[in-house]
N, C-alpha and C positions, 0 to 999 in steps of 0.2 A: 478445674476452675470454672465455677458457674457464674460468679459475679463479674459484671462487665467492668473492665479497668478503664480509667481515664486515658484519653488519647495522649495527652501531654506526658503522663507518667510512663506510658509505653515507649514513646519515642525518646524521652530523656534517658530511659534505661537502655534501650536497644542500641541507640547511637548509630542509626543507619547513615551511610555516607550520602545517600540521596533517596528521596521518596517522590512519587508522582505528585504533581500539583493537583489539588482538589481531593486528595485522599482523606483528609480530615472530615470532609462532608460525607464521604462514603462510610467512614467509620461510625458516624453518628447514628446511622440506621442499621448497623450490623447487629444481628442476633447471634450471641455467642454459640460456638460449636463446642459441645462437651466431650468430643471424642478424646481418647487418651493417647492416640498415635497420629503421626502426621502422614506416614505412608504405610499401608498394610504390608506386612512382611511377606505374605504369600505373593503379592504382586511384585515386590522387590526381588524375591528369590527367583521368581519366574523370569524376570528380566535378566538377572545374572546368568541363569542357566541358558537362556536363549542366545546370549551373546558371549558365552564362555568366558565370563569375567574371572580372572585369577583370584586366588584366595586373599592375597595382600590388598587388592583393590576392593574386594568385598568388605574386608575389615575396615578399610579406610572410610568407605561410604557409610557403613553402619555406625562407625564411631562419630562421624559428622552428624548423622541423623539423630543419634542419641544425644549429642550435645545440644541440639535444638530442642528435642522433646523434654529433656531434663531441666531446661531453663524455663520455668513456668511463665514468665512474662514474654520472652521471645517466642515460645511455643504458642502462646495465646495470640500474639499479634501476627505470627506467621499464618495461623489458621484464618485470620481475617483477610490477609493478603490473598491467600488461595481462593477464598470465597469470592472476593472482588474480581480477581483475575479470570475466574472461570466464566463469568458472565459479561466481562468488560467489552469484548469485541461485538457481541450481539446487541449490546446497548449503544454501540458506536461511541463508547465512552472517550472523553477527551484525555483521560489519564494516560500518560505516556510512561509505561513501565520500561525500565532498563535494569542493568545489573545492579544488585543490591548487596552491600556487605555490612552486616551489623557489627558495630564495634565491641559489643558485649561477647562476641564469640572469640575466644582466645586461642583455640586450636585449629579449627577448620573453617574459618570465615570465608576462605576462598572457594569453598564448595557450596556456600549457601544459595547462590543464584541457581545453580543446577538443581539442587534438591528442592528449591521452591518451585521451579518449573515441573519437576518430576511429580511433585505433590499434587499438581493439577490434573494429572491424567485420569485417575480413578473417579474423582467427583465429576469430571467432564464427561466421561463415558456414561456415568449414571444419568446425567442430563440428557444425553443422546437417547438412552434407553427410555427415559420418561417421555420423550417426544415421539417415540415409536420409529425412530430413524433406523433403517436396516443397518446391520453391523458392517456390511461391506463398504459403506460410505465413510466410516471413521476408524475402523480397527487398525489400519496401517498408518494413519495420519501421524500420531505421536512418534512413530518409529523413524520418521525421516530425519529429524535432528538428533533423536536419541541415539541412533546407531553411530553417527559421526562423533557425538559427544563422548560416548563410551570408548570408542576407538582411540580418540585423542588421549583420554585418561590412561588407558592401558599402555599405549605405545610410547608416550612422551611425558606422562604425568601432568598433562595440560588440563587444568580444571576450569579454565575460562570459558564462559558462554560468549561466543564471538558476536552473535547478533541477537540479543535478548528479545527485542520487540518482534522480530520476525519469527524466532523460534517459539515464542509464546503462542502464536497462532496455531501451531501444531500441537503443543502440549495441552492446550485447552480445547482441542477438537473444534476450533472455530473456523477453520478453512477447509474447503472441500474441492477435491479434484473431480471435475465433471467433464468427462471425455478427455480433452487435451489441456484445459486450463484450470487454474485455481480461482476460487471466488470466496470473498469474505465481506460482510457488511461494512459500510463506510459512510460517514456523514459528509455530504458535499458542502464545501466551504469556499469555493472559488468565487471571485468577484464578477459574476455575470449571471444573467437570467436567460433561459431559453423559452421560446414561444413556438407554437405550431399554428399555422393558418387554418382556420376552420373549414375552408373550402378546398384549397389546393393541397393541404397537409404539409406544405413546405415548413421546414424548421429553420429558425433563425436564433442566434445567440447575440445578445447585446451586452457589451461590457459596461460595468458600473463606472461612475465618475471618479476622477482624481488620480489616475495612474498615468505615468509618462511612458511613451513608446517612441522608438526610433522611427524613421521614415520607412523602414522595412517591416514595420508592424510588430517588432519584437521589443520586449521591455528594455528601456534605456538603461544601460549599465550592465546588461548581461554579458558575461565573459569579460567584464571590465572594458567594454566597448561602448562609448557614448556618442551621441549624435547631437551636438550643441545647436547646430543650425537647423536640422530638420525634425527634431523631436516634436511631439504633440501630446497634449493631455486629453484623456477621455472625458466626455461629458454625459450627463443623463438629465434631459429636460423633459419632465412629465407633467401633464395637466389631466383634466378629466377625460379627455378623448384620445390624446396622442402621447407617444413616447419617442423622443429623438435621442439617439445614442450612437456609439461607434459599434458597428457590426464586427463580430469575429468571423473572418473568412475561415471556413472549415479546412482550408489548406494550412492552417496553423499560424495566422497572423491577424492583427487588428487593423482594420481599415481606417485611414485618416478621415475620409469623407463620412459624414454621419448618415444614418438611415432613420427614417420616420415610419412608425407603424401606427395604424388605427387600432386602439385597444379592443374595440368591439369586434374586430375581425380575427383576433389572435387569442389563443388560450395559453396561459402559463403552464409549462410542462416540466421545468426544472428550476429550482431556486435554492439559495443558501439554506442549509438546514435539512434538506431532503436526504433521504436514505437511498444510497445506490450500492451496487456490488462492485467492490474493487476487483479488478481483473489482473491476474498475475500470470506471467509467462514462464513456465519451466523450460529448461534447455531441451533440445532434441528436435527431431523432425515433426512435421505436421503443422507448421505455422502457416496456415492457409485460410482464406476467407471461409471455405466450407467448414473447417474445423472450428473456427471462431463462431460461426453461426450456430452450429450444432451444440457447442458447449454453452453458449448463451441461452439457447432455448431450453436446454436441460436445467440450467441454473434457475431460470424463471419458474419452471415446474417444481423443482426441488424446494425452493424457498416458499412458494405458495402453499405447498403441502405441509412442510415441516416447521416453517417459521411464519405462520399466517399473520402474526402480530406486526411484522415488518412490512411497511408499504414501500416496496422497491420501485424506484422511478427509472432505473436504467443501470448502466455500467460506467465505471470510471477507471482510469489508469494513467500512469505517467511512465514514459520510457524514452530512451534514445532511439528506439525503433520507429517512433512516430514522427521524428524530425523529417519534415517534407523536403528538406535539402538533400536527403538521401536519394530522392527521385531524380536529382540532377546528375548523380554520379552512378546510378544503378540502372539496369535495364528495366523498362516499364513492366515487363512480365515477371520480375523478381517477386518472391513472396513478400518481402519487406514492403515494397511499393504497393503491391496488390492489397495487402491488409490495411495499410495506411488509408487507402482510398475508401475504406468502408466506415471510417470514423469521422466524428466531428472533432477535428484536432484544434488545439488552441495553445497559445504561448503561456509559459510560466517563467518564473525567475530562476531557472536552472540552466547552467551553461553546458559545456560539452564534456565535462569530466566523466559522465557515465559512458558516453560513446568512446572516449579514450580508454577507459577501463575494459569495456566489453570488446573493443576492436583491437586494441594494442596491449592490453594486459596490465595497465597502470593508470590510476586516476589522473596523473599529471604527465602522462606519456608524451614524449617528444618524438614525432614520427621520423625525424632526422637521425635519431640514435637507435632505431629499431630495424631489425631485419624484416622487411615486408614480404610476406609469403602469399596471402590470399588476394584475390582481385578487390575485395572490399577494403582491405588494408591499403592497397596501393592507390585506389581511387580516393579514399578518405584522406590519405596523406597528401596527395596532390592538391586536393581542395584546401586543406589547412595551410600548406606551404604557399598558396597563392594569396594568403592574407585573410581568407574567409574563415568563419567559425561555424560549428554546428551547435545545436541547442537540444536540450531535452524538452519534449512537449508532453502535454496531457491530451487525453481524448475522452469523449462521452459518446455512448450509444444509448438512446432512449429505449425503454422496454418494448414499446410498440414497434420499434424499428429493427429489433433483433432478427426477425425472420427475413429482413430485407438485406442483411449483410451478404455481400456477394454481388449486389446490384447498385452499389454506391448510393446509399440513401441520402447523403448530404452534399457531397462534392459534385459540382457541375463543371462543364468544360470552361465556362466563364470564370469560375473560381480558379481553375488551374492556369488559365491565361493570365489572370491578375497576379497570381503568385509569381509566375515567371517574369512578369513585368516589374514587380516590386522587390523581389528577393535580392539582398545585398545592395540595395539602392543607397544605403547610408555610406557605402564605400566609394561611391562615384564622385 
């Protein structure tokens, strides 16, 4: 099918249960792909042989694939989706892909999401080859979710893609493991701007106006905990020479007292819309400042060489591991605390569900009903039982400071003192 189909005609026919916002605009610039197959059979058979897929599951997958390929409209639109998905991450695209089920598939609609992701592998590998990226950086990446997906299918007939947005990073070869940590391009969109002093090189983050915070510097209402008497709203007062705003303390809270900077003395180093590298933490040993620094330095070199069109300003991440309240219950020498100290941590509107899941095994875990085994579990449970709550925080490390990780480039003793003074103050 060489002629481009109208977008509305495609979606009216395919009857997807959901599509990413903004996808129609992407379709407007799509150049049709005239290939006659969605997944090369040599690639498919190689996967089956590699993972010893039994004959009945091979027939199932092939039947589902052929159902897509024999439906001219669904096949056409699926090729568009593959084309868009393969470049979405490096474009830091706002489209949020998730599981898709086309209503026009009468037999194997439950397999569509998996086959859509699998269809991205070969064209993504070609993109890596065209960039000259050595094979060792990407050849194993798609197999991380693929292995688990096929095991589920074989053992329990489970066709569901459990975490489509996360798995998409791997099937499209968009995420890279550099030493210990994963990295992927990300558009920074949080409500603050970072500045660096031209002389001292000190970095400061100033929160934008109009957000409400409790007296402990966390978002009012996080964990459904409000501070009616002590809450404050951030301000941003700027003229030709000065900016007055609420500073983000790098220990992960917003200060009620405002800070004023002379614009002629500071350079803007990070603002909304900038490109950063999202920093992801696989499980396992090696969560140390040295490994963080080495991985970040490798990431800077890698993206400068193979993705020179991306202007990387630094690194960004969010995790329960960055909650500086953990420094109140853990030894100062613990890896969790030591790594926290290397970041510019800041509050977001995420509560303690991630910590409950990672520590106790359930997003809504009640420590009172769980057998506590580890020292972290016991300490976290005691903190929660006292009426206090943890938060998920985000962090930033600027590109120029990656080589300083290990020497606390942002947090000072005064910052730590102020944190201990203000933490949980809304409960007093």
